[in-house]
mmCIF file of the C-alpha atoms, coordinates in Angstrom:
data_MODEL
# 
_entry.id   MODEL 
# 
loop_
_atom_site.group_PDB 
_atom_site.id 
_atom_site.type_symbol 
_atom_site.label_atom_id 
_atom_site.label_alt_id 
_atom_site.label_comp_id 
_atom_site.label_asym_id 
_atom_site.label_entity_id 
_atom_site.label_seq_id 
_atom_site.pdbx_PDB_ins_code 
_atom_site.Cartn_x 
_atom_site.Cartn_y 
_atom_site.Cartn_z 
_atom_site.occupancy 
_atom_site.B_iso_or_equiv 
_atom_site.pdbx_formal_charge 
_atom_site.auth_seq_id 
_atom_site.auth_comp_id 
_atom_site.auth_asym_id 
_atom_site.auth_atom_id 
_atom_site.pdbx_PDB_model_num 
ATOM 1  C CA . MET A 1 1  ? 38.592 5.979   -34.296 1.00 0.00 ? 1  MET A CA 1 
ATOM 2  C CA . THR A 1 2  ? 40.290 9.128   -33.139 1.00 0.00 ? 2  THR A CA 1 
ATOM 3  C CA . ASP A 1 3  ? 42.822 9.497   -30.365 1.00 0.00 ? 3  ASP A CA 1 
ATOM 4  C CA . GLN A 1 4  ? 40.154 11.260  -28.285 1.00 0.00 ? 4  GLN A CA 1 
ATOM 5  C CA . THR A 1 5  ? 37.733 8.330   -28.690 1.00 0.00 ? 5  THR A CA 1 
ATOM 6  C CA . LEU A 1 6  ? 40.487 5.862   -27.804 1.00 0.00 ? 6  LEU A CA 1 
ATOM 7  C CA . ALA A 1 7  ? 41.469 7.880   -24.717 1.00 0.00 ? 7  ALA A CA 1 
ATOM 8  C CA . THR A 1 8  ? 37.830 8.067   -23.586 1.00 0.00 ? 8  THR A CA 1 
ATOM 9  C CA . GLY A 1 9  ? 37.422 4.314   -24.059 1.00 0.00 ? 9  GLY A CA 1 
ATOM 10 C CA . ASN A 1 10 ? 40.636 3.662   -22.141 1.00 0.00 ? 10 ASN A CA 1 
ATOM 11 C CA . ASP A 1 11 ? 39.521 5.911   -19.288 1.00 0.00 ? 11 ASP A CA 1 
ATOM 12 C CA . GLN A 1 12 ? 36.173 4.145   -19.115 1.00 0.00 ? 12 GLN A CA 1 
ATOM 13 C CA . LEU A 1 13 ? 37.849 0.724   -19.064 1.00 0.00 ? 13 LEU A CA 1 
ATOM 14 C CA . THR A 1 14 ? 40.218 1.876   -16.313 1.00 0.00 ? 14 THR A CA 1 
ATOM 15 C CA . ASP A 1 15 ? 37.242 3.143   -14.290 1.00 0.00 ? 15 ASP A CA 1 
ATOM 16 C CA . ASP A 1 16 ? 35.404 -0.152  -14.827 1.00 0.00 ? 16 ASP A CA 1 
ATOM 17 C CA . ILE A 1 17 ? 38.421 -2.151  -13.655 1.00 0.00 ? 17 ILE A CA 1 
ATOM 18 C CA . ASN A 1 18 ? 38.782 0.083   -10.584 1.00 0.00 ? 18 ASN A CA 1 
ATOM 19 C CA . ASP A 1 19 ? 35.091 -0.369  -9.742  1.00 0.00 ? 19 ASP A CA 1 
ATOM 20 C CA . LEU A 1 20 ? 35.352 -4.128  -10.207 1.00 0.00 ? 20 LEU A CA 1 
ATOM 21 C CA . GLU A 1 21 ? 38.359 -4.429  -7.917  1.00 0.00 ? 21 GLU A CA 1 
ATOM 22 C CA . GLU A 1 22 ? 36.756 -2.235  -5.263  1.00 0.00 ? 22 GLU A CA 1 
ATOM 23 C CA . SER A 1 23 ? 33.494 -4.191  -5.331  1.00 0.00 ? 23 SER A CA 1 
ATOM 24 C CA . LEU A 1 24 ? 35.286 -7.538  -5.142  1.00 0.00 ? 24 LEU A CA 1 
ATOM 25 C CA . TYR A 1 25 ? 37.415 -6.348  -2.224  1.00 0.00 ? 25 TYR A CA 1 
ATOM 26 C CA . GLU A 1 26 ? 34.390 -5.064  -0.287  1.00 0.00 ? 26 GLU A CA 1 
ATOM 27 C CA . PHE A 1 27 ? 32.569 -8.353  -0.887  1.00 0.00 ? 27 PHE A CA 1 
ATOM 28 C CA . HIS A 1 28 ? 35.670 -10.246 0.271   1.00 0.00 ? 28 HIS A CA 1 
ATOM 29 C CA . LEU A 1 29 ? 35.670 -8.306  3.554   1.00 0.00 ? 29 LEU A CA 1 
ATOM 30 C CA . ARG A 1 30 ? 31.984 -9.078  4.111   1.00 0.00 ? 30 ARG A CA 1 
ATOM 31 C CA . LEU A 1 31 ? 32.556 -12.782 3.466   1.00 0.00 ? 31 LEU A CA 1 
ATOM 32 C CA . ARG A 1 32 ? 35.508 -12.822 5.878   1.00 0.00 ? 32 ARG A CA 1 
ATOM 33 C CA . ASP A 1 33 ? 33.323 -11.335 8.592   1.00 0.00 ? 33 ASP A CA 1 
ATOM 34 C CA . MET A 1 34 ? 30.607 -13.904 7.914   1.00 0.00 ? 34 MET A CA 1 
ATOM 35 C CA . THR A 1 35 ? 33.134 -16.745 7.995   1.00 0.00 ? 35 THR A CA 1 
ATOM 36 C CA . ALA A 1 36 ? 34.535 -15.520 11.306  1.00 0.00 ? 36 ALA A CA 1 
ATOM 37 C CA . ARG A 1 37 ? 31.046 -15.401 12.846  1.00 0.00 ? 37 ARG A CA 1 
ATOM 38 C CA . HIS A 1 38 ? 30.268 -18.975 11.833  1.00 0.00 ? 38 HIS A CA 1 
ATOM 39 C CA . LEU A 1 39 ? 33.590 -20.673 12.546  1.00 0.00 ? 39 LEU A CA 1 
ATOM 40 C CA . TRP A 1 40 ? 34.212 -19.527 16.131  1.00 0.00 ? 40 TRP A CA 1 
ATOM 41 C CA . HIS A 1 41 ? 34.867 -22.088 18.843  1.00 0.00 ? 41 HIS A CA 1 
ATOM 42 C CA . GLY A 1 42 ? 31.680 -23.634 20.188  1.00 0.00 ? 42 GLY A CA 1 
ATOM 43 C CA . ALA A 1 43 ? 29.646 -23.041 17.027  1.00 0.00 ? 43 ALA A CA 1 
ATOM 44 C CA . SER A 1 44 ? 27.101 -25.672 16.068  1.00 0.00 ? 44 SER A CA 1 
ATOM 45 C CA . LEU A 1 45 ? 27.840 -28.112 13.276  1.00 0.00 ? 45 LEU A CA 1 
ATOM 46 C CA . GLU A 1 46 ? 25.457 -26.221 11.007  1.00 0.00 ? 46 GLU A CA 1 
ATOM 47 C CA . GLN A 1 47 ? 27.222 -22.931 11.689  1.00 0.00 ? 47 GLN A CA 1 
ATOM 48 C CA . ARG A 1 48 ? 30.643 -24.464 11.018  1.00 0.00 ? 48 ARG A CA 1 
ATOM 49 C CA . MET A 1 49 ? 29.428 -25.994 7.744   1.00 0.00 ? 49 MET A CA 1 
ATOM 50 C CA . THR A 1 50 ? 27.968 -22.620 6.746   1.00 0.00 ? 50 THR A CA 1 
ATOM 51 C CA . GLY A 1 51 ? 31.285 -20.968 7.601   1.00 0.00 ? 51 GLY A CA 1 
ATOM 52 C CA . LEU A 1 52 ? 33.188 -23.473 5.468   1.00 0.00 ? 52 LEU A CA 1 
ATOM 53 C CA . LEU A 1 53 ? 30.857 -22.909 2.513   1.00 0.00 ? 53 LEU A CA 1 
ATOM 54 C CA . ILE A 1 54 ? 31.218 -19.145 2.843   1.00 0.00 ? 54 ILE A CA 1 
ATOM 55 C CA . GLU A 1 55 ? 34.986 -19.564 3.084   1.00 0.00 ? 55 GLU A CA 1 
ATOM 56 C CA . GLY A 1 56 ? 34.924 -21.526 -0.204  1.00 0.00 ? 56 GLY A CA 1 
ATOM 57 C CA . ILE A 1 57 ? 32.975 -18.735 -1.892  1.00 0.00 ? 57 ILE A CA 1 
ATOM 58 C CA . ASP A 1 58 ? 35.493 -16.241 -0.530  1.00 0.00 ? 58 ASP A CA 1 
ATOM 59 C CA . ASN A 1 59 ? 38.383 -18.279 -1.953  1.00 0.00 ? 59 ASN A CA 1 
ATOM 60 C CA . ASP A 1 60 ? 36.700 -18.177 -5.364  1.00 0.00 ? 60 ASP A CA 1 
ATOM 61 C CA . LEU A 1 61 ? 36.209 -14.439 -4.959  1.00 0.00 ? 61 LEU A CA 1 
ATOM 62 C CA . VAL A 1 62 ? 39.893 -13.914 -4.161  1.00 0.00 ? 62 VAL A CA 1 
ATOM 63 C CA . GLU A 1 63 ? 40.718 -15.696 -7.423  1.00 0.00 ? 63 GLU A CA 1 
ATOM 64 C CA . LEU A 1 64 ? 38.409 -13.293 -9.292  1.00 0.00 ? 64 LEU A CA 1 
ATOM 65 C CA . TYR A 1 65 ? 40.174 -10.384 -7.585  1.00 0.00 ? 65 TYR A CA 1 
ATOM 66 C CA . ARG A 1 66 ? 43.518 -11.756 -8.808  1.00 0.00 ? 66 ARG A CA 1 
ATOM 67 C CA . ARG A 1 67 ? 42.145 -12.033 -12.333 1.00 0.00 ? 67 ARG A CA 1 
ATOM 68 C CA . ALA A 1 68 ? 40.989 -8.403  -12.200 1.00 0.00 ? 68 ALA A CA 1 
ATOM 69 C CA . ALA A 1 69 ? 44.526 -7.464  -11.153 1.00 0.00 ? 69 ALA A CA 1 
ATOM 70 C CA . GLN A 1 70 ? 45.866 -9.403  -14.142 1.00 0.00 ? 70 GLN A CA 1 
ATOM 71 C CA . ILE A 1 71 ? 43.553 -7.445  -16.419 1.00 0.00 ? 71 ILE A CA 1 
ATOM 72 C CA . ARG A 1 72 ? 44.987 -4.237  -14.981 1.00 0.00 ? 72 ARG A CA 1 
ATOM 73 C CA . LYS A 1 73 ? 48.559 -5.485  -15.432 1.00 0.00 ? 73 LYS A CA 1 
ATOM 74 C CA . HIS A 1 74 ? 48.054 -6.509  -19.057 1.00 0.00 ? 74 HIS A CA 1 
ATOM 75 C CA . TYR A 1 75 ? 46.096 -3.385  -19.855 1.00 0.00 ? 75 TYR A CA 1 
ATOM 76 C CA . ARG A 1 76 ? 48.922 -1.028  -18.917 1.00 0.00 ? 76 ARG A CA 1 
# 
């Protein structure tokens, strides 16, 4: 493996990590909006339960975002 091949592979991995973080963040924002719509005062029980489930998915997503950040940190 040459230095050029290694550099190209590193650039591709960096791009992949950037794309992953961006996608996770955008999905997080969408889930936050959905949670807010379903947890507002006066919502039906079904809407509140839906909001809580979406909030749980969002919490899992935030953990994935943190793991992507760890990948970036260890990759440097």
